[in-house]
DRENKETI-621162 format. One record per residue (C-alpha): chain; x, y, z; residue number from 0. Coordinates in Angstrom, 3 decimals. Layout:
<chain: A&xx: X&yy: Y&zz: Z&resi: NUM>
...
END
This chain:
<chain: A&xx: 43.962&yy: 3.240&zz: 10.855&resi: 0>
<chain: A&xx: 45.888&yy: 5.899&zz: 8.898&resi: 1>
<chain: A&xx: 42.768&yy: 6.812&zz: 6.473&resi: 2>
<chain: A&xx: 40.637&yy: 7.082&zz: 9.924&resi: 3>
<chain: A&xx: 43.311&yy: 9.495&zz: 11.668&resi: 4>
<chain: A&xx: 43.787&yy: 11.942&zz: 8.754&resi: 5>
<chain: A&xx: 40.303&yy: 11.963&zz: 7.408&resi: 6>
<chain: A&xx: 38.493&yy: 12.095&zz: 10.460&resi: 7>
<chain: A&xx: 41.000&yy: 14.728&zz: 12.523&resi: 8>
<chain: A&xx: 40.100&yy: 17.206&zz: 9.005&resi: 9>
<chain: A&xx: 36.443&yy: 16.118&zz: 8.877&resi: 10>
<chain: A&xx: 37.061&yy: 15.907&zz: 5.327&resi: 11>
<chain: A&xx: 35.391&yy: 12.049&zz: 5.170&resi: 12>
<chain: A&xx: 32.412&yy: 13.347&zz: 6.948&resi: 13>
<chain: A&xx: 32.477&yy: 16.494&zz: 5.458&resi: 14>
<chain: A&xx: 31.833&yy: 14.784&zz: 1.467&resi: 15>
<chain: A&xx: 29.724&yy: 12.123&zz: 3.085&resi: 16>
<chain: A&xx: 27.453&yy: 14.762&zz: 4.503&resi: 17>
<chain: A&xx: 27.250&yy: 16.890&zz: 1.119&resi: 18>
<chain: A&xx: 26.835&yy: 13.623&zz: -1.092&resi: 19>
<chain: A&xx: 24.107&yy: 11.918&zz: 1.365&resi: 20>
<chain: A&xx: 22.368&yy: 14.396&zz: 3.615&resi: 21>
<chain: A&xx: 19.679&yy: 14.616&zz: 1.079&resi: 22>
<chain: A&xx: 17.767&yy: 12.530&zz: -1.115&resi: 23>
<chain: A&xx: 20.419&yy: 11.852&zz: -4.218&resi: 24>
<chain: A&xx: 22.162&yy: 9.474&zz: -6.678&resi: 25>
<chain: A&xx: 25.588&yy: 8.963&zz: -5.890&resi: 26>
<chain: A&xx: 27.889&yy: 6.635&zz: -8.585&resi: 27>
<chain: A&xx: 30.895&yy: 4.652&zz: -7.960&resi: 28>
<chain: A&xx: 32.805&yy: 3.347&zz: -10.716&resi: 29>
<chain: A&xx: 36.869&yy: 2.020&zz: -11.218&resi: 30>
<chain: A&xx: 38.881&yy: -0.561&zz: -12.707&resi: 31>
<chain: A&xx: 38.101&yy: -4.367&zz: -12.277&resi: 32>
<chain: A&xx: 38.775&yy: -5.975&zz: -8.843&resi: 33>
<chain: A&xx: 39.380&yy: -2.565&zz: -7.196&resi: 34>
<chain: A&xx: 36.934&yy: -3.059&zz: -4.445&resi: 35>
<chain: A&xx: 34.107&yy: -1.248&zz: -5.495&resi: 36>
<chain: A&xx: 31.613&yy: -3.416&zz: -3.606&resi: 37>
<chain: A&xx: 33.125&yy: -3.474&zz: -0.401&resi: 38>
<chain: A&xx: 34.096&yy: 0.087&zz: -0.517&resi: 39>
<chain: A&xx: 29.964&yy: 0.917&zz: -1.356&resi: 40>
<chain: A&xx: 29.148&yy: -1.595&zz: 2.281&resi: 41>
<chain: A&xx: 31.668&yy: 0.549&zz: 4.010&resi: 42>
<chain: A&xx: 30.106&yy: 4.076&zz: 2.683&resi: 43>
<chain: A&xx: 27.155&yy: 2.381&zz: 4.185&resi: 44>
<chain: A&xx: 27.966&yy: 1.423&zz: 7.266&resi: 45>
<chain: A&xx: 29.733&yy: 4.640&zz: 7.802&resi: 46>
<chain: A&xx: 26.631&yy: 6.724&zz: 7.248&resi: 47>
<chain: A&xx: 24.586&yy: 4.231&zz: 9.599&resi: 48>
<chain: A&xx: 27.140&yy: 5.658&zz: 12.204&resi: 49>
<chain: A&xx: 27.268&yy: 9.376&zz: 11.417&resi: 50>
<chain: A&xx: 25.262&yy: 11.970&zz: 13.210&resi: 51>
<chain: A&xx: 22.532&yy: 13.791&zz: 11.345&resi: 52>
<chain: A&xx: 21.534&yy: 17.450&zz: 12.236&resi: 53>
<chain: A&xx: 22.492&yy: 18.645&zz: 15.535&resi: 54>
<chain: A&xx: 21.155&yy: 16.420&zz: 18.670&resi: 55>
<chain: A&xx: 23.502&yy: 13.893&zz: 17.287&resi: 56>
<chain: A&xx: 20.671&yy: 10.867&zz: 18.148&resi: 57>
<chain: A&xx: 19.701&yy: 10.662&zz: 14.541&resi: 58>
<chain: A&xx: 21.840&yy: 9.173&zz: 11.589&resi: 59>
<chain: A&xx: 22.246&yy: 10.247&zz: 8.264&resi: 60>
<chain: A&xx: 20.943&yy: 6.616&zz: 6.831&resi: 61>
<chain: A&xx: 18.818&yy: 4.514&zz: 9.018&resi: 62>
<chain: A&xx: 18.166&yy: 1.646&zz: 6.502&resi: 63>
<chain: A&xx: 20.258&yy: 0.017&zz: 3.941&resi: 64>
<chain: A&xx: 19.150&yy: -2.643&zz: 1.395&resi: 65>
<chain: A&xx: 21.246&yy: -4.081&zz: -1.430&resi: 66>
<chain: A&xx: 21.266&yy: -6.760&zz: -4.537&resi: 67>
<chain: A&xx: 24.571&yy: -7.304&zz: -2.695&resi: 68>
<chain: A&xx: 23.816&yy: -10.653&zz: -0.635&resi: 69>
<chain: A&xx: 25.244&yy: -9.638&zz: 2.953&resi: 70>
<chain: A&xx: 24.426&yy: -12.705&zz: 4.712&resi: 71>
<chain: A&xx: 21.087&yy: -11.064&zz: 6.414&resi: 72>
<chain: A&xx: 23.089&yy: -7.532&zz: 7.263&resi: 73>
<chain: A&xx: 20.847&yy: -5.883&zz: 5.242&resi: 74>
<chain: A&xx: 17.671&yy: -6.617&zz: 3.074&resi: 75>
<chain: A&xx: 18.766&yy: -8.337&zz: -0.015&resi: 76>
<chain: A&xx: 16.337&yy: -6.746&zz: -2.735&resi: 77>
<chain: A&xx: 16.801&yy: -7.249&zz: -6.378&resi: 78>
<chain: A&xx: 13.985&yy: -6.392&zz: -8.261&resi: 79>
<chain: A&xx: 12.000&yy: -3.266&zz: -9.032&resi: 80>
<chain: A&xx: 8.554&yy: -4.065&zz: -7.370&resi: 81>
<chain: A&xx: 10.284&yy: -5.112&zz: -3.920&resi: 82>
<chain: A&xx: 12.772&yy: -2.193&zz: -3.998&resi: 83>
<chain: A&xx: 9.392&yy: 0.321&zz: -4.534&resi: 84>
<chain: A&xx: 7.833&yy: -1.421&zz: -1.627&resi: 85>
<chain: A&xx: 10.837&yy: -1.151&zz: 0.485&resi: 86>
<chain: A&xx: 11.588&yy: 2.711&zz: -0.461&resi: 87>
<chain: A&xx: 7.411&yy: 3.343&zz: 0.466&resi: 88>
<chain: A&xx: 7.543&yy: 1.121&zz: 3.447&resi: 89>
<chain: A&xx: 8.457&yy: 3.804&zz: 5.979&resi: 90>
<chain: A&xx: 9.568&yy: 7.765&zz: 6.019&resi: 91>
<chain: A&xx: 13.180&yy: 6.745&zz: 7.516&resi: 92>
<chain: A&xx: 16.322&yy: 7.892&zz: 5.591&resi: 93>
<chain: A&xx: 17.686&yy: 4.730&zz: 3.479&resi: 94>
<chain: A&xx: 20.043&yy: 4.159&zz: 1.378&resi: 95>
<chain: A&xx: 19.770&yy: 1.387&zz: -1.762&resi: 96>
<chain: A&xx: 23.016&yy: 0.350&zz: -3.292&resi: 97>
<chain: A&xx: 22.752&yy: -0.765&zz: -6.672&resi: 98>
<chain: A&xx: 25.770&yy: -3.214&zz: -7.515&resi: 99>
<chain: A&xx: 26.655&yy: -4.330&zz: -11.165&resi: 100>
<chain: A&xx: 25.080&yy: -1.499&zz: -12.763&resi: 101>
<chain: A&xx: 27.032&yy: -1.538&zz: -15.716&resi: 102>
<chain: A&xx: 25.294&yy: -4.854&zz: -16.451&resi: 103>
<chain: A&xx: 22.199&yy: -4.133&zz: -15.160&resi: 104>
<chain: A&xx: 21.202&yy: -0.689&zz: -16.469&resi: 105>
<chain: A&xx: 23.604&yy: -0.147&zz: -19.416&resi: 106>
<chain: A&xx: 22.613&yy: 2.984&zz: -21.728&resi: 107>
<chain: A&xx: 23.079&yy: 1.006&zz: -24.889&resi: 108>
<chain: A&xx: 19.688&yy: -0.860&zz: -23.746&resi: 109>
<chain: A&xx: 18.109&yy: 2.126&zz: -22.364&resi: 110>
<chain: A&xx: 14.404&yy: 1.499&zz: -23.628&resi: 111>
<chain: A&xx: 14.123&yy: -2.076&zz: -21.813&resi: 112>
<chain: A&xx: 11.664&yy: -2.203&zz: -19.290&resi: 113>
<chain: A&xx: 13.963&yy: -2.753&zz: -16.500&resi: 114>
<chain: A&xx: 16.123&yy: 0.617&zz: -17.256&resi: 115>
<chain: A&xx: 12.892&yy: 2.649&zz: -17.945&resi: 116>
<chain: A&xx: 11.069&yy: 1.285&zz: -14.375&resi: 117>
<chain: A&xx: 14.436&yy: 1.914&zz: -12.310&resi: 118>
<chain: A&xx: 14.719&yy: 5.524&zz: -13.834&resi: 119>
<chain: A&xx: 11.442&yy: 6.290&zz: -12.629&resi: 120>
<chain: A&xx: 12.270&yy: 5.755&zz: -9.253&resi: 121>
<chain: A&xx: 15.030&yy: 8.336&zz: -9.260&resi: 122>
<chain: A&xx: 12.892&yy: 11.579&zz: -9.352&resi: 123>
<chain: A&xx: 10.522&yy: 10.018&zz: -6.570&resi: 124>
<chain: A&xx: 13.306&yy: 9.371&zz: -4.149&resi: 125>
<chain: A&xx: 12.786&yy: 12.580&zz: -2.188&resi: 126>
<chain: A&xx: 9.607&yy: 11.285&zz: -1.345&resi: 127>
<chain: A&xx: 10.533&yy: 8.378&zz: -0.415&resi: 128>
<chain: A&xx: 13.433&yy: 9.430&zz: 1.768&resi: 129>
<chain: A&xx: 15.770&yy: 7.755&zz: -0.325&resi: 130>
<chain: A&xx: 19.488&yy: 7.731&zz: -1.615&resi: 131>
<chain: A&xx: 20.800&yy: 5.543&zz: -4.222&resi: 132>
<chain: A&xx: 24.133&yy: 4.492&zz: -4.570&resi: 133>
<chain: A&xx: 24.863&yy: 2.707&zz: -8.291&resi: 134>
<chain: A&xx: 27.873&yy: 1.058&zz: -8.370&resi: 135>
<chain: A&xx: 29.641&yy: -0.210&zz: -11.776&resi: 136>
<chain: A&xx: 32.674&yy: -0.771&zz: -13.759&resi: 137>
<chain: A&xx: 32.659&yy: 2.085&zz: -16.273&resi: 138>
<chain: A&xx: 29.971&yy: 4.931&zz: -15.307&resi: 139>
<chain: A&xx: 29.681&yy: 5.814&zz: -18.885&resi: 140>
<chain: A&xx: 28.403&yy: 2.897&zz: -19.593&resi: 141>
<chain: A&xx: 25.310&yy: 3.348&zz: -17.126&resi: 142>
<chain: A&xx: 22.075&yy: 4.884&zz: -18.287&resi: 143>
<chain: A&xx: 22.850&yy: 8.667&zz: -18.911&resi: 144>
<chain: A&xx: 19.799&yy: 9.338&zz: -16.954&resi: 145>
<chain: A&xx: 21.779&yy: 8.409&zz: -13.973&resi: 146>
<chain: A&xx: 24.688&yy: 11.257&zz: -14.688&resi: 147>
<chain: A&xx: 22.141&yy: 14.039&zz: -14.588&resi: 148>
<chain: A&xx: 23.331&yy: 16.592&zz: -12.015&resi: 149>
<chain: A&xx: 19.647&yy: 17.202&zz: -11.023&resi: 150>
<chain: A&xx: 20.356&yy: 14.131&zz: -8.581&resi: 151>
<chain: A&xx: 23.519&yy: 13.227&zz: -9.106&resi: 152>
<chain: A&xx: 25.523&yy: 14.492&zz: -6.398&resi: 153>
<chain: A&xx: 28.983&yy: 12.874&zz: -7.618&resi: 154>
<chain: A&xx: 30.771&yy: 10.260&zz: -8.549&resi: 155>
<chain: A&xx: 33.803&yy: 8.009&zz: -6.427&resi: 156>
<chain: A&xx: 36.661&yy: 6.545&zz: -8.619&resi: 157>
<chain: A&xx: 38.161&yy: 3.590&zz: -7.389&resi: 158>
<chain: A&xx: 42.096&yy: 3.448&zz: -8.026&resi: 159>
<chain: A&xx: 42.832&yy: 0.283&zz: -6.241&resi: 160>
<chain: A&xx: 41.993&yy: -1.571&zz: -3.294&resi: 161>
<chain: A&xx: 42.873&yy: 1.068&zz: -0.963&resi: 162>
<chain: A&xx: 42.921&yy: 4.197&zz: -3.033&resi: 163>
<chain: A&xx: 39.503&yy: 6.299&zz: -4.317&resi: 164>
<chain: A&xx: 38.925&yy: 9.579&zz: -5.862&resi: 165>
<chain: A&xx: 35.938&yy: 11.566&zz: -5.371&resi: 166>
<chain: A&xx: 34.504&yy: 14.091&zz: -8.365&resi: 167>
<chain: A&xx: 31.357&yy: 16.085&zz: -7.171&resi: 168>
<chain: A&xx: 30.062&yy: 19.513&zz: -8.654&resi: 169>
<chain: A&xx: 29.096&yy: 20.502&zz: -5.193&resi: 170>
<chain: A&xx: 32.543&yy: 20.170&zz: -3.822&resi: 171>
<chain: A&xx: 35.281&yy: 22.988&zz: -4.678&resi: 172>
<chain: A&xx: 38.062&yy: 20.017&zz: -5.690&resi: 173>
<chain: A&xx: 38.273&yy: 16.389&zz: -6.210&resi: 174>
<chain: A&xx: 39.030&yy: 14.588&zz: -2.806&resi: 175>
<chain: A&xx: 41.613&yy: 11.645&zz: -2.781&resi: 176>
<chain: A&xx: 41.448&yy: 8.540&zz: 0.059&resi: 177>
<chain: A&xx: 44.318&yy: 6.555&zz: 0.455&resi: 178>
<chain: A&xx: 44.807&yy: 3.384&zz: 3.260&resi: 179>
<chain: A&xx: 40.612&yy: 3.079&zz: 2.825&resi: 180>
<chain: A&xx: 40.052&yy: 0.214&zz: 5.454&resi: 181>
<chain: A&xx: 37.696&yy: -2.807&zz: 4.386&resi: 182>
<chain: A&xx: 34.241&yy: -3.184&zz: 5.347&resi: 183>
<chain: A&xx: 32.903&yy: -5.226&zz: 8.356&resi: 184>
<chain: A&xx: 29.378&yy: -6.062&zz: 6.339&resi: 185>
<chain: A&xx: 29.883&yy: -9.971&zz: 5.140&resi: 186>
<chain: A&xx: 29.429&yy: -10.476&zz: 1.411&resi: 187>
<chain: A&xx: 30.794&yy: -12.900&zz: -1.209&resi: 188>
<chain: A&xx: 32.967&yy: -10.744&zz: -3.437&resi: 189>
<chain: A&xx: 32.868&yy: -13.624&zz: -6.298&resi: 190>
<chain: A&xx: 28.802&yy: -13.647&zz: -5.901&resi: 191>
<chain: A&xx: 27.123&yy: -12.166&zz: -8.628&resi: 192>
<chain: A&xx: 24.645&yy: -9.404&zz: -7.716&resi: 193>
<chain: A&xx: 21.231&yy: -10.073&zz: -9.560&resi: 194>
<chain: A&xx: 18.686&yy: -7.150&zz: -10.612&resi: 195>
<chain: A&xx: 15.375&yy: -7.676&zz: -12.147&resi: 196>
<chain: A&xx: 12.286&yy: -6.400&zz: -13.200&resi: 197>
<chain: A&xx: 9.762&yy: -8.778&zz: -11.447&resi: 198>
<chain: A&xx: 10.164&yy: -10.779&zz: -8.642&resi: 199>
<chain: A&xx: 10.547&yy: -14.449&zz: -9.371&resi: 200>
<chain: A&xx: 8.096&yy: -17.073&zz: -7.696&resi: 201>
<chain: A&xx: 6.372&yy: -14.166&zz: -5.331&resi: 202>
<chain: A&xx: 2.924&yy: -13.408&zz: -4.790&resi: 203>
<chain: A&xx: 2.586&yy: -9.845&zz: -5.143&resi: 204>
<chain: A&xx: 0.102&yy: -7.470&zz: -3.198&resi: 205>
<chain: A&xx: -0.892&yy: -3.937&zz: -4.277&resi: 206>
<chain: A&xx: -0.826&yy: -2.970&zz: -0.178&resi: 207>
<chain: A&xx: 2.677&yy: -2.739&zz: 0.977&resi: 208>
<chain: A&xx: 1.657&yy: -3.964&zz: 4.610&resi: 209>
<chain: A&xx: 0.478&yy: -7.175&zz: 3.029&resi: 210>
<chain: A&xx: 3.104&yy: -7.727&zz: 0.966&resi: 211>
<chain: A&xx: 5.465&yy: -7.564&zz: 4.168&resi: 212>
<chain: A&xx: 3.337&yy: -9.875&zz: 5.948&resi: 213>
<chain: A&xx: 3.101&yy: -12.272&zz: 3.116&resi: 214>
<chain: A&xx: 6.900&yy: -12.623&zz: 2.814&resi: 215>
<chain: A&xx: 7.401&yy: -12.812&zz: 6.601&resi: 216>
<chain: A&xx: 5.098&yy: -16.009&zz: 6.945&resi: 217>
<chain: A&xx: 6.944&yy: -17.121&zz: 4.273&resi: 218>
<chain: A&xx: 10.232&yy: -17.143&zz: 6.535&resi: 219>
<chain: A&xx: 11.587&yy: -13.875&zz: 6.061&resi: 220>
<chain: A&xx: 12.846&yy: -12.237&zz: 9.178&resi: 221>
<chain: A&xx: 11.894&yy: -8.524&zz: 10.109&resi: 222>
<chain: A&xx: 15.443&yy: -7.695&zz: 9.803&resi: 223>
<chain: A&xx: 15.580&yy: -9.177&zz: 5.917&resi: 224>
<chain: A&xx: 12.034&yy: -6.944&zz: 5.116&resi: 225>
<chain: A&xx: 13.885&yy: -4.041&zz: 6.278&resi: 226>
<chain: A&xx: 11.606&yy: -2.772&zz: 9.130&resi: 227>
<chain: A&xx: 11.778&yy: -2.903&zz: 13.019&resi: 228>
<chain: A&xx: 10.212&yy: -5.587&zz: 15.074&resi: 229>
<chain: A&xx: 7.453&yy: -3.185&zz: 16.626&resi: 230>
<chain: A&xx: 6.329&yy: -2.086&zz: 13.133&resi: 231>
<chain: A&xx: 6.151&yy: -6.046&zz: 12.538&resi: 232>
<chain: A&xx: 4.110&yy: -6.208&zz: 15.538&resi: 233>
<chain: A&xx: 1.826&yy: -3.702&zz: 14.518&resi: 234>
<chain: A&xx: 0.946&yy: -4.904&zz: 11.385&resi: 235>
<chain: A&xx: 0.184&yy: -8.336&zz: 12.850&resi: 236>
<chain: A&xx: -2.017&yy: -6.783&zz: 15.587&resi: 237>
<chain: A&xx: -3.813&yy: -4.817&zz: 12.549&resi: 238>
<chain: A&xx: -4.449&yy: -7.572&zz: 10.566&resi: 239>
<chain: A&xx: -5.088&yy: -10.335&zz: 13.293&resi: 240>
<chain: A&xx: -7.854&yy: -7.791&zz: 14.558&resi: 241>
<chain: A&xx: -9.412&yy: -7.491&zz: 10.760&resi: 242>
<chain: A&xx: -9.564&yy: -10.984&zz: 10.394&resi: 243>
<chain: A&xx: -11.073&yy: -11.694&zz: 13.710&resi: 244>
<chain: A&xx: -13.665&yy: -8.797&zz: 13.210&resi: 245>
<chain: A&xx: -14.556&yy: -10.448&zz: 9.664&resi: 246>
<chain: A&xx: -14.722&yy: -14.132&zz: 11.063&resi: 247>
<chain: A&xx: -17.883&yy: -15.797&zz: 10.295&resi: 248>
<chain: A&xx: -20.758&yy: -15.249&zz: 12.999&resi: 249>
<chain: A&xx: -18.654&yy: -13.711&zz: 15.649&resi: 250>
<chain: A&xx: -20.577&yy: -13.208&zz: 18.992&resi: 251>
<chain: A&xx: -20.879&yy: -9.552&zz: 20.629&resi: 252>
<chain: A&xx: -21.227&yy: -9.166&zz: 24.073&resi: 253>
END
C-alpha cells in the first residue's frame, strides 16, 4: 500500500506514533460523519502492538488494548468505569484504552455528571497505570474540555475521509497529513453502538481486582476477554485454591 511505503520509508508514521504513545497520554480523534474513525482507531492500536519500544526491539509500545468497541473477542470489551479502572490497574503492562463515541458519552454540556467526573478522574492517574487513552468523537470541541488540556493531551487526529487523516500536536513542528490509510484487520461491526456507563450492569463487584477477575472468569469470560495472560490467570487460580483449601473446615496436618 502507498500509505505504508511512503510513511514507513520516511519513518513519519512510526515517528508520530512514538511521539504520541511512548508515554502515558491522551490522544484525541475526531472527524466528519462516516469517515472511518473507529476503523482508524483500531488500526492505530494494532500498529502500536507491533512497534518496538526502546532499543532492544523485544518490547512493544503497547502490550494490552481494550475498548468499548466490540471487537469480537480480539480486545477486552470494557464499557463501564468500574471495569476500566480494574483493567488499568490489573498489571504493569503498557496499555491502551479506546473510548469510542465520546461525543455522546463525555459531552462538555454535561460535565458534572457522575460518568464524566469518574472518567476525568482517571486521566491524571494513567501514568501510574502505564495507560494511554485514545478518545474518539465526532466533534472534538463538544467533548469534555478537560480532555483537551495539553498537560496530558499529546495530539489530535482529524479524519478527513475514509483514507485521509491529519495530525495536529504541540509536540510536532508541523501538522502531518496521511493518505491511503489501510483498513484495520481487527473485526468489528461499524453499525454497532459503543456503550459506556458508570457502573457495570448486573455484575457482582469486588474491591479486590484479582477476585473480580476470578469471578468473571468463573462466569464464562476467557482470559483474553479479561485482558490478562493465561499464566496470570493460572497464578490467580493457584493462589485462591490454596487459600480456600487452607481455610477449609478441619484440615488434617501431617
